[in-house]
C-alpha positions in Angstrom: 19.2 37.5 -68.9 22.6 38.5 -67.6 23.9 37.1 -64.3 24.2 39.8 -61.7 27.8 40.5 -60.8 29.8 43.0 -58.8 33.1 44.7 -59.5 34.6 42.9 -56.4 33.8 39.5 -58.0 35.7 40.5 -61.2 38.6 41.7 -59.2 38.8 38.5 -57.1 38.6 36.4 -60.3 41.7 38.2 -61.7 39.6 39.5 -64.6 39.7 43.2 -63.8 41.9 45.2 -66.2 41.4 48.5 -64.3 39.7 50.4 -67.1 37.5 52.3 -64.5 34.2 52.2 -66.5 32.5 50.7 -63.4 33.8 53.5 -61.2 32.5 56.3 -63.4 29.4 57.9 -61.8 28.9 55.1 -59.3 30.7 56.3 -56.2 33.5 53.7 -56.5 37.1 54.9 -56.6 40.0 53.7 -58.6 43.0 53.0 -56.3 46.3 51.2 -56.4 46.3 47.6 -55.1 49.5 46.1 -53.4 50.8 45.1 -56.8 50.5 48.6 -58.2 47.6 47.9 -60.4 44.4 50.1 -60.6 41.3 48.5 -59.1 37.8 49.8 -58.2 37.3 50.1 -54.4 34.6 51.3 -52.1 31.2 50.0 -50.9 29.7 50.3 -54.4 32.0 47.6 -55.8 30.2 45.0 -53.7 26.8 45.6 -55.2 25.8 43.0 -57.7 23.8 44.0 -60.8 23.0 42.9 -64.3 24.0 46.4 -65.5 27.6 45.9 -64.3 27.7 42.4 -65.7 27.1 43.9 -69.2 29.4 46.8 -68.6 32.7 45.1 -67.6 34.8 44.2 -70.7 35.9 40.9 -69.2 32.6 39.9 -67.7 31.2 36.6 -69.0 27.9 38.4 -69.6 29.3 41.3 -71.7 28.6 41.5 -75.4 31.7 40.2 -77.3 33.8 41.9 -79.9 32.1 40.2 -82.8 28.7 41.4 -81.8 29.8 45.0 -81.2 31.7 45.2 -84.5 28.7 43.6 -86.4 26.4 46.4 -85.2 28.9 49.2 -85.7 30.6 48.4 -89.0 27.8 47.5 -91.4 29.9 48.9 -94.3 33.0 46.9 -93.6 33.1 44.2 -96.3 36.0 42.1 -95.1 35.7 39.7 -92.2 38.9 38.1 -90.9 39.2 35.9 -87.8 42.3 37.8 -86.7 41.5 41.4 -87.6 37.7 41.4 -87.4 35.6 43.4 -89.8 37.5 45.9 -91.9 37.5 48.0 -95.1 41.2 48.2 -95.7 44.7 47.7 -94.2 47.8 49.8 -94.7 51.4 50.1 -93.8 53.5 53.4 -93.7 53.7 56.6 -91.8 52.7 60.3 -91.8 54.6 62.4 -94.2 53.2 65.7 -92.8 55.4 67.0 -90.0 55.6 66.8 -87.0 53.4 63.7 -86.4 55.9 61.0 -87.1 58.7 62.8 -85.3 56.6 63.4 -82.2 55.1 59.9 -82.0 56.7 56.6 -80.9 55.8 54.9 -84.2 54.6 56.3 -87.6 52.5 59.1 -86.2 49.2 57.8 -87.6 47.2 57.8 -84.3 47.8 61.6 -83.7 47.3 62.4 -87.3 43.9 60.8 -87.6 42.8 62.4 -84.3 44.1 65.8 -85.3 42.4 65.5 -88.7 39.0 64.7 -87.1 39.5 67.9 -85.0 40.5 70.0 -88.0 37.4 68.9 -90.0 35.1 69.6 -87.1 34.1 66.0 -86.6 35.1 66.1 -82.9 35.7 68.7 -80.3 38.2 66.8 -78.2 40.2 63.5 -77.8 40.3 61.3 -74.8 43.8 59.9 -74.6 46.7 59.2 -72.3 48.9 62.0 -71.3 51.9 62.6 -68.9 50.6 63.5 -65.5 51.2 66.9 -63.8 53.9 67.2 -61.1 52.7 65.3 -58.0 50.3 63.2 -60.0 50.7 59.6 -61.4 53.1 59.5 -64.3 50.2 59.1 -66.8 46.5 59.5 -67.0 43.6 60.1 -69.4 42.8 63.7 -70.3 40.9 65.5 -73.0 42.9 67.4 -75.6 41.2 70.1 -77.6 44.0 71.4 -79.7 46.6 69.8 -81.9 49.5 70.8 -79.7 47.8 69.3 -76.6 47.2 66.2 -78.7 50.9 65.9 -79.8 52.0 66.5 -76.1 50.2 63.2 -75.4 51.8 61.2 -78.2 54.2 58.3 -77.5 53.6 54.8 -76.0 52.5 54.5 -72.4 52.9 51.0 -70.9 51.4 52.1 -67.6 48.1 51.5 -65.7 45.5 54.3 -66.4 41.7 54.4 -66.1 38.7 56.1 -67.8 36.6 56.9 -64.7 37.3 60.6 -64.4 37.5 61.4 -68.1 34.1 59.8 -68.8 32.7 62.0 -66.1 34.2 65.0 -67.8 32.5 63.9 -71.1 29.1 63.7 -69.3 29.6 67.2 -67.8 30.9 68.9 -71.0 28.8 68.9 -74.2 30.6 68.1 -77.4 31.7 65.3 -79.7 34.7 63.2 -78.7 37.1 60.5 -79.9 38.7 58.1 -77.5 42.1 56.5 -78.0 42.7 53.2 -76.2 43.8 49.6 -76.1 41.3 46.9 -77.2 39.7 46.3 -73.8 39.3 50.0 -73.1 37.7 50.6 -76.5 35.3 47.7 -75.7 34.6 49.1 -72.3 33.6 52.5 -73.9 31.3 50.7 -76.3 29.6 48.8 -73.4 29.3 52.1 -71.4 27.7 53.8 -74.4 25.2 51.0 -74.6 24.0 51.9 -71.1 24.4 55.6 -71.1 22.7 57.6 -74.0 24.7 60.7 -73.1 28.0 58.9 -73.7 26.6 57.3 -76.8 25.7 60.8 -78.2 29.0 62.4 -77.2 31.7 59.7 -77.8 31.5 59.4 -81.6 34.8 58.0 -82.7 37.0 55.1 -81.5 40.7 54.9 -82.3 42.3 51.6 -81.2 45.8 50.6 -80.4 47.2 47.1 -81.0 48.1 45.6 -77.6 50.4 42.9 -76.2 49.3 43.3 -72.5 49.0 45.8 -69.7 51.9 46.3 -67.3 51.7 47.2 -63.6 53.1 50.5 -62.3 56.0 48.5 -60.8 57.5 48.3 -64.3 58.7 51.9 -63.8 60.1 50.9 -60.4 61.9 48.0 -62.1 63.4 50.5 -64.6 64.7 52.6 -61.7 66.2 49.6 -59.9 68.0 48.4 -63.0 69.2 51.9 -64.0 70.6 52.7 -60.6 68.0 55.4 -59.8 65.9 56.1 -56.7 62.3 55.5 -57.8 61.0 58.2 -55.5 63.1 60.7 -57.5 61.7 59.7 -60.9 59.6 62.6 -62.4 59.1 61.4 -66.0 59.2 58.2 -67.9 59.8 57.4 -71.6 59.2 53.8 -72.4 60.4 54.0 -76.0 63.0 56.8 -76.5 63.0 57.4 -80.2 66.2 57.4 -82.3 66.0 57.5 -86.1 69.5 55.9 -86.3 68.5 52.8 -84.4 66.0 50.0 -85.2 62.5 50.8 -84.1 62.2 47.6 -82.1 65.3 48.5 -80.0 63.2 50.0 -77.1 65.0 52.3 -74.7 63.8 53.0 -71.2 64.5 56.6 -70.2 63.9 58.2 -66.8 64.1 61.9 -65.8 64.9 62.5 -62.2 64.0 65.4 -59.9 67.3 67.2 -60.5 66.8 67.1 -64.3 69.4 64.3 -64.8 68.4 61.3 -66.9 69.3 57.6 -67.0 68.5 55.1 -69.8 69.2 51.7 -71.2 67.9 49.4 -73.9 65.2 47.0 -72.9 67.2 44.0 -74.1 69.7 44.7 -71.3 67.0 44.6 -68.6 66.1 41.4 -66.7 62.4 41.9 -67.6 62.9 43.5 -71.0 61.4 40.7 -73.1 57.8 41.7 -73.6 56.6 38.3 -74.5 57.8 36.8 -71.2 54.9 38.6 -69.4 56.7 40.3 -66.5 54.3 42.4 -64.4 51.4 41.6 -66.7 47.8 42.2 -65.6 46.2 38.8 -65.0 43.1 39.8 -67.1 45.4 39.9 -70.2 45.7 36.1 -70.0 42.0 36.1 -71.1 41.9 38.6 -73.9 41.3 37.5 -77.5 41.5 40.9 -79.2 45.0 41.9 -80.4 44.1 44.6 -82.9 41.1 46.5 -81.2 38.5 44.9 -83.4 35.7 47.3 -82.2 37.6 50.5 -83.0 36.8 52.6 -86.1 40.5 52.4 -87.0 43.3 50.5 -85.3 47.0 51.2 -85.2 50.1 49.0 -84.5 53.8 48.9 -85.2 55.0 47.2 -88.4 57.1 44.5 -86.7 58.4 43.0 -89.9 61.4 44.0 -92.1 62.3 46.3 -93.6 60.0 48.4 -91.3 61.1 47.2 -87.9 64.7 48.4 -88.7 63.5 51.9 -89.5 64.1 54.0 -86.4 61.6 56.6 -87.5 58.8 54.2 -86.8 56.2 52.7 -89.1 52.5 51.9 -88.5 50.1 49.3 -89.7 46.6 50.5 -89.9 43.2 48.7 -90.0 40.3 50.8 -91.2 36.7 49.9 -90.4 34.7 53.1 -90.6 33.9 54.9 -94.0 34.8 58.3 -92.6 38.2 57.2 -91.6 38.7 55.6 -95.0 37.9 58.9 -96.7 40.4 60.8 -94.4 43.2 58.3 -95.2 42.4 58.3 -99.0 42.5 62.1 -99.1 45.7 62.2 -97.0 47.5 59.8 -99.4 46.2 61.7 -102.5 47.5 65.0 -101.0 50.9 63.5 -100.1 50.3 64.0 -96.4 50.4 60.3 -95.7 52.9 57.8 -97.0 50.9 54.6 -97.0 50.4 51.6 -99.1 47.6 49.1 -99.0 48.3 45.6 -97.7 46.2 42.5 -96.9 45.1 41.0 -93.6 47.9 38.4 -93.7 50.5 41.2 -93.7 49.0 42.9 -90.7 48.7 39.6 -88.9 52.3 38.7 -89.6 53.4 42.0 -87.9 51.7 40.7 -84.7 52.4 37.0 -85.1 53.5 36.5 -81.5 50.5 38.3 -80.1 48.0 36.2 -82.2 49.7 33.0 -81.1 49.5 34.0 -77.4 45.8 35.0 -77.7 44.6 32.1 -80.0 46.6 28.9 -79.3 47.8 30.1 -75.9 44.4 31.3 -74.8 42.8 28.1 -75.9 45.2 26.2 -73.7 44.9 28.5 -70.7 41.1 28.1 -70.8 41.6 24.4 -70.1 43.4 25.1 -66.8 41.4 24.8 -63.5 40.6 28.1 -61.9 38.6 29.6 -59.1 35.9 32.2 -59.4 34.3 33.3 -62.6 35.2 31.4 -65.8 35.8 33.7 -68.8 33.6 33.3 -71.9 35.8 33.9 -75.0 35.5 33.5 -78.7 38.3 31.0 -78.5 37.3 27.5 -77.5 39.2 25.6 -74.8 41.7 23.3 -76.5 44.8 21.5 -75.3 45.2 19.0 -78.1 47.6 19.6 -80.9 50.0 21.8 -78.8 53.4 20.3 -78.3 54.8 19.8 -74.8 57.4 22.5 -75.3 54.9 25.1 -76.3 52.6 24.2 -73.4 55.5 24.7 -71.1 56.2 28.1 -72.7 52.6 29.1 -71.8 52.9 27.7 -68.3 56.2 29.6 -67.8 54.7 32.9 -69.0 51.8 32.5 -66.6 54.2 31.7 -63.8 56.4 34.7 -64.6 53.4 36.9 -64.7 52.2 35.8 -61.2 55.6 35.6 -59.7 56.8 38.9 -60.9 54.1 40.8 -59.1 54.9 39.1 -55.8 58.7 39.4 -56.1 58.5 43.1 -57.2 56.3 43.9 -54.2 58.7 42.0 -51.9 61.6 43.9 -53.4 59.8 47.3 -52.9 58.8 46.5 -49.3 62.2 45.3 -48.2 64.2 47.9 -50.2 66.2 45.1 -51.8 65.9 45.4 -55.6 67.9 42.3 -56.2 65.1 40.2 -54.8 63.2 41.0 -57.9 65.9 41.5 -60.5 67.8 38.3 -59.6 64.6 36.3 -59.6 63.6 37.9 -63.0 66.9 36.8 -64.6 66.7 33.3 -63.3 63.1 33.0 -64.6 64.2 34.3 -67.9 66.8 31.7 -68.3 64.0 29.1 -68.2 61.9 31.1 -70.6 64.8 31.7 -73.0 65.7 28.1 -73.2 62.2 27.0 -73.9 61.2 29.7 -76.4 64.3 30.7 -78.3 66.4 27.4 -77.9 69.2 29.5 -76.5 70.8 30.3 -73.1 72.3 27.9 -70.6 69.2 25.8 -70.2 68.5 25.4 -73.9 70.6 22.1 -74.2 68.6 20.5 -71.5 65.2 21.3 -73.2 66.6 20.3 -76.6 67.8 17.0 -75.2 64.3 16.3 -73.7 62.8 17.1 -77.1 65.0 14.7 -78.8 64.3 12.0 -76.2 60.5 12.5 -76.6 60.8 12.4 -80.4 62.6 9.1 -80.4 59.8 7.3 -78.6 
């Protein structure tokens, strides 16, 4: 029997990712907390129940990814500890215009979703789309045409929630696909298990590989560092695409209220190193799914050469459902897709840093003392066999994650952006010396390593 829990307990424990599944149809609301992350609020969030304990993707009582995948993918012959169950893996891009051009990577997410609509398998797609004027920068909506779908392409590293769009699915008959990061896809599975109407109507799951969720202050940080007034920002592009530049050279691009724009590459920003964990949701420290193992098909960026240098963008694809495999096989045969089959090791190599953070790093983090609920993960707590320097990297990431929220809030409240930006640069000097053996602190850490090795 599941332990009764409340959304408020999950929030207090730092395990709430803000997916909104608990707020859909319950009377709770999704609102911004002081750190600009979405959290459920209202009297309903204090009611404990076993149903909620099985609904929240980070609840210790929720069914894990292995169990969900085993029930859904009976025809997936391959089982890999990193990718989960799957039929096949691929690398490449969409050859059929305009999908690759309109997407941030190889265009495969939008192509598969559009193909499902073209063939009548679904009536709409739940995915993240730029908000209307006066609304948050991004939010989930349902696209029912190919053009609506393409208008929602590109990467969105911004908090969003499913609460409203799940209500729309309940109110509007049809068959739907949902696009989401691993924990959101898991949340939809758990919601379907409790709601027969959602189970009937949400028929396909399209997953996105994920590093972690940022807070909305990330946009504020962009504005501070690009010399713009955050209140004047009307549109955000996290990965401005340029076919003449490597795909992994991310460019932050803001459009202001007068139509002017400002931009700069992430590697010039104080918090531009994704792996350092700036403004990361705390729940992401307890995620063990990099590649959306419960999705019918998952998509990521091919972060290995020669693909990472191709500014047009390239996808890696993990297929788990027979219908998706047929769509891809036919697309390749018709010349609409430019894909080649690869093995699980290739896909894992493209996400090597993510797997290290969520396997070795997670095992180490699970040994740390914590208050509140203790996560139950597929990774066992383990501190042995991890070198002192690597442990310090994981400690530094966690400290950067916690500290960045506090410092960004302080900078916003005081109107002094340098409070955050200056702190972020100093924190990165430590992280850079530990992780990359470079920067002004690298000689110190290298000397400590030599001293320890000589014992």
